[in-house]
N, C-alpha and C positions, 0 to 999 in steps of 0.2 A: 676293599678286594676294587679290584680295577680290569677293563678289560677291553683290550686291543686288538683287532680284526684276531679274532677267535683265540687271544694270548690271555690266559687270565692270571692276574700277578696281586698276590698277595703280599701287601707290605708292612712292614711295621708304622707305626706313627713316627710325624718328627721329634717328638718327645722323647720315644721309646729310641728312635736312632742316638739322640744326645745323649743316653742313658747307660754310659760304661759297662754295666752290667745285664744289659739287655740280652747280650746272645750267650751269656755264661750258660751252658749249659744245654745250649739250644743248636739249632743247625742254622747254617751264614743266615740264608732265607728261607720263607716257607714260598717255594713259588710253583705254582703246578700251571704247566702248557695243554691248554687243550686246542684242538685243530679239526678246521671243519672236514667229515667224511668224502665230500667231494675233492677236497685240495689235495691234489696230486704234491704238494711240494712237503720234502719231510723238514722243511726249516721252515722258522716263523722270521716273518720279516716287521722292526718294528719302524714305525717311522716316527721323528720327533721330531720338530720343528725347531729351527736354527734360532739362536739365542740372537734377539734385534744388537743389531751394532751399537756400540758402545760409544756417545758423542765425544767428539774434542771436550768440550765442557766438561763431562762426569767423568772423561778420564786423566784429567787436571787438576780439578778443585784438589784431590791429597795432597797434592804440594803449596797450598795455600790455607796453612793453619788457621789465619784471621777469618775465614769465611763460614770456618764451624764454632761458630758461637750463637748464645742468644744471644739478645738485647733486649733494654727496654722493659716490656710485660713480658719475659719469656718467649718472643715472638725469633724465629731465627733470622738472621741476619742476610736482607737478599740486597745486595750489593751491586748499587744501579748508576755509582759516578767516575767510572771509569774515564771519562773525557777529560776531567778534572785532576785526578789519579789514579794511578793503577796499582793495585796489590802485589806483593812480592813476596813470590816461592822460595820457599828454606834453601836453596841453593843460593839465592842471593843474599840472605841475611847471614847463610853459613860464610858464604867467602865475606864479608867485610867482617862478620866476628872474626875471622881468622887473621884478614890482617892485624887488627887491634893485637890480639893473644899471643898471635909468632911470631909478627916481623914488621911493628909497628916503626917509623923511620921515615925521615923526610929524605923525598928523594932528590936525585941529581948532585948533589952535595958531600956526601959521604963516602968513603971508601970501604970501610965496615960491611960485615956481614947482612946486617939487618937491612938497611940505607939500598944496598947493592941489590937485593931483593927484592926490597919496595919497590927501587926504581926498574926491574924488570918488567915486576907485575903493572904497574903504572901504566910502562910504554906498550906493552902489550895489552892490556884494555885499548890502548890509541889504536892498537892495528886491530882488534878484534872492531872496533867502528867500521875502520877505513874499508875492512874488508866486507862487513853488513850491509853498506851501503855503496859498494864497491866504487869507492874513490881508488885513483890510482894511485895515490902513496898517502902512508901513514902520516906526513909531513904534513897532507893535506885538512888536518884531524886537530881542532883546537879544543883543549876542554874550557869551559865556561862554568858558571856557576848555574846558568840556566838558559834554555833559547831565546829568553828575554834580553838577559847578556850579550849575548849571541848577535842577536840584532842590532842592538847599540854600540858593538865593536865594531858592525862593518859600519852604522850610520858615522861615529866620531873620527875612526882609521877613514876608512874609505871615501864617505861621502865630504868630510871636509874636505878631501885633496882633492877632489873630482870635481864638485859640484859649484856652479858658476850663477850668479842671479840669472832669473829667467830659466832655466835650466829644468826641465818637467820629472816628475817621477808619477807613474801610475799605480794606484792602489785600486782594491774594489772594499765598497761599503761593508763586504762583511767580514775586513780583518778584525784579529783580533786584539785589541787594545795596544799590548808589546807593539806591533806591526806598524803600527797609526804614530803615538806620541813620539817614539825616534823618530818620526822625519818629520812629526811638528817642530819638534826644537830644533832641527836641522834646517829646516826652512826658515825659521827665525832668524838662522846663523846667516845663513846663504844665501836667503832671499829667491831659492830654488821656489818652484809650484806644484803643490798637489794637485792629481785629478782623480776622480774617483771614478769607480765603474759603480754602477747601480746592478738593480737584477731584472731577470725576462720574467713573464708574468706564469712562470714555473717553477719562481723563486730559485734562482739561480743565478750566480753571477753573469752579467751578459758578455760573454766572450766575443759577439761581434761587436759590443762598443769598447770592448780594450784593444780591441782590433786597430777602430777607429781612431782610439786616443794614443796610438804609439805613432809617432813624429821623429823626425830630426831630433826633435827640441828633446825628446825622450832620452833619458843617461840613466834611467832604473826603473823598471817594475817589481812592483812588491804582492807576490800572493799569496795565498795558503795553498794548500795540497788537497786537503779535506778542510770543508765546514766546520769548525764547531758548534755551529747552531744549526745547521740547513741539512747536515749532512751528506753535503753535495761536492763532487769531484771536479777540479778543473784538468782540461789538456795540457798539464806543462808543456808537452813536448812541441805542442804549436805555438803555446804563449814565446816561448823561447826562440822558437824561430822566427817569430814577429820582431823580438825585442833586437836580437840579435840583425836582421838585415836592414835595421839603424842604428849599430852598433853601441845601442844601451844593454846593461846588465841585468841579470836575474837574479830576485832574491826570492827563495821558495821558504816558507815556514810550513816545515813538517812533521807538525809534532801530532797529530791528527793522524797522518800516514805510516810512518817509518813503525809504528807499534802493530801495525796491522798491517800491513802489505809490503811485496817487493817494493822497495826502491834503489834505483839503481841511478846515481848521479852522473855517471857517463851516458847511459843512456837517456836520460831525462836531457844532459847538457846545459843544464844552471849552474853559473857563476857561484851561487854562495846557496849553502841550504842551514838551516838552525832545526835542531829538536831536543826534547828534555828527556834525560834519565828515567823520572819519576813516572812517565806516562806508557814506558815499556817495560814496567817490570823491574825496573832498578831501581837504585835510593833518591834520595831527592838530594837537592844543593848542588848538581854538577849537569851539565846540558851540552853540546857541542858545536860547534861552529863548522861545517865545509865550506873550503873557499878555496879556489883553484890556484895553484900554486904559483903561476905568474903574477897573479892579484895579490894573492899574501905577500908575495917577496915586493913590492912595489907599495907596502901601506907602512903607514909610520905605525908605533906603538899606540895602544890605546889606554894603556896604565904605565908607571913607572915605578921601576920599584928593585929588587931580586929577581934572579933568576931569568930577565927578559933580557938581561945586559950582555954584551961580548966584554966592554971597560969600562971604568968609570974613573974620568978625572977630574978636578975641583971644578974646571969649566967647561967640560961637555964631558959626553958617553956615548959610547957606540952602541949598537942592539946587537944581538943576538937573532942568528934566521927563523925564519917561523917553522913551529908553531911556539918555539919558546920567548918568541919576543912579543907575545900578547898572553904571557901565560905567567905575569908578577906576581910574584912571592908564592908560600907554601899553597900547593893545589887542594885541590879536595881528594885526597890521594885515595883513600877507603872506598870513599864512592864512586869514583874511578873505577876502580877495581871492581866493588860491587858491579856495575853498568857491564863492564865485562863479563862476569858472569851471568847477568840479563842475557845479554845476546847468546852467548852461549847456551842459556834455557832454549829462548824462541828460536833457535836455528836449528837444536836437536826438534826442535816441534817442525820445523819447518814455515815459513812466511806464507808461501800459495796456501800449503796447510789451515793457516791462522784464516788468510781471506779469504778461503773458498768457505770456510766453515761461517765465518760471519756474515756474509752474503746471506746465509741463508736464513739465518738469527736475526738478521737486520729485517727482510722481509716479513720473517715472523710479527716481530716485535713492531712494524710498523702496520702489515695486517689487523692485527690484535689490538691495537690501541684505536684503529678507524673504528671500529665497531661499538666502542662505548661513545654513549650521546652526549652533545656538548662539546666534542674534544675538534682542537683545531690544531693541526699536525703541519708546522713550516717544511720547506723546504720540497724537490720534486719530490711527484710517484714515482715509486720504483716501476720498471718494467725490463721486458729482455735485454732494452742497449742501457736503462738508466740503474744504473748500481747507488742505492744510501749505503754510507758507511753505519756503523749499527749504533745507531743515537736517533733519538728523535725530541726535539723540544715542539711542546706543546702549548694549552690552554685550555682552562674548560670555561663553556660560557658561565657568567656569573661568579665564578672562586678565583679567590687570590692565587699564585702561585706556589708561593710562601706557603700559605695553610695548606695545597696542597702537600707540599715534600714536609710539612709539620705533621700532620696527620698520617700519612703511609710511613713516615719514622719513627713514632710513638707507637701508634695502634698495631704494624703488621710489620716492622722492622726491612720496612724499604728504604733504602737510602738512592734517593733524586737528589738534583739542583734546584735551585730555584732560584734567580735573581736574572742581570743581565748577560753574566758569563761572559765578562768584559766584551763584549759586543753591541756597545750603546747606539752606535750610529748605525748597524743593521735592524737594531729594536725599531728604534726611531721610524726607520724606513718603511717598516711593518706596521708602526704608528698603535705601538704596545711600549708599554714601558719593562716589561720582565716578562718570565716563559719558565715554565718546568720541564727539566729534561731529565731524560732516562740516557744512559750511555753503557753499551756494553762492551765485554770484553770475552777473548776464547773462553775463559772458564767459569763465565755465563753459560746456562740453560735456555730453555726453553720452559723449562716449570719456573725458572725466576721471573721469564715475562709471564706464566699462567699469575705468579702469585702476586707480581706488579698491577696485572689489570685488573684480575680479584679486590684488591686493599683501592687499587683507584676506585673502582665502581663503589666500596664501601666507602670512600671515604667523600664522593662526590650524593650519594645516599645521604649520608650523617649531615653533611652541611645545605641539602635540600630541605631536609626535617625543620630547618627554622623559618622556611619561607611560607 
């Protein structure tokens, strides 16, 4: 029996409602309405609370079968290692599977039905990437194995052709190894000079220092868009302006931004930009380089072989126009098609919607984690003007990050990362050898964060019991 505003409803129990025989030979529902004598209204008004809006994380989780499983000791999986790689929705898995089941063939080389279909889908994926980052034309997109190969392509093709002794390349100490090592190797070959920007007191790359380092000697600026450890976001538009004012080019590592926010290469004005499929719901083994068409057209090939040629003679060869010039050999066809499906999936949700949701989730992660005693979070403090990416690198006083990650995994099913996150120079600058990192994506929820924090507290309590 339930009474609301003078209305008495006698409802069957949930178990009765689920019994198909419950209403046999009965009236539909035993409802009795009573109204206060003083009421002048002849009808009852039922006030039913509106259902709470479903978060983006809750509404998309059903697309990721891998998230719905038990791990280790029967704990539900809480996947918080998205900065390393994201999970793949069913639509992407189906697209790759469909390629191999239905039209597996090499691209650009055959006139038969399967090859034509594969070529169409492969080039459609290129057009999808171009539209996703607003490149002016699809020929500005070069498929590579990953962002690392894309950076190496620029280093060896553009760099070897344009850098002279004592020319300068400006980077930050917060760059991923993939954005540092290729330039070290290039420096050894060309005698170019690498200059590094340090951090401010707020633990973000010092853009004022970067502006001061850029000079007439600067030929290239290499920066991340979003730090994979500090969660900080760099003002790419301003950096591009400073570089272009002295005639320098800008390469942006967008591996941690393209999957999480709207990235418009024409608006940013960048000369080169790289990203990886596997961090944006796509397959592993494929990434892309964006390069301005005039720059790509002037760059020599990176690798030699089939597909990148125009004509081959015994004593010389001529080369295809970009992007084919930089895609020697059979490419990752199925993976590129899968990347195209991932872009369709992300676009259907909307990148601005993803970004807005993750800003809220990032703040929740940061504020929840900072309540845990002994935790030191790296990077800027979020505010009305400072937005962190949805990740936190941290350490716990007296505990090694690998012990934290291992216990969280084995006892709570929480997957986080531990180590140097391919950012050893940054860790050394901060005076640490390693850190733990929890990183979120749009299919994560605040409940995931709660599970992580509870598990972390239990982890700390466990190791503290031995002291």
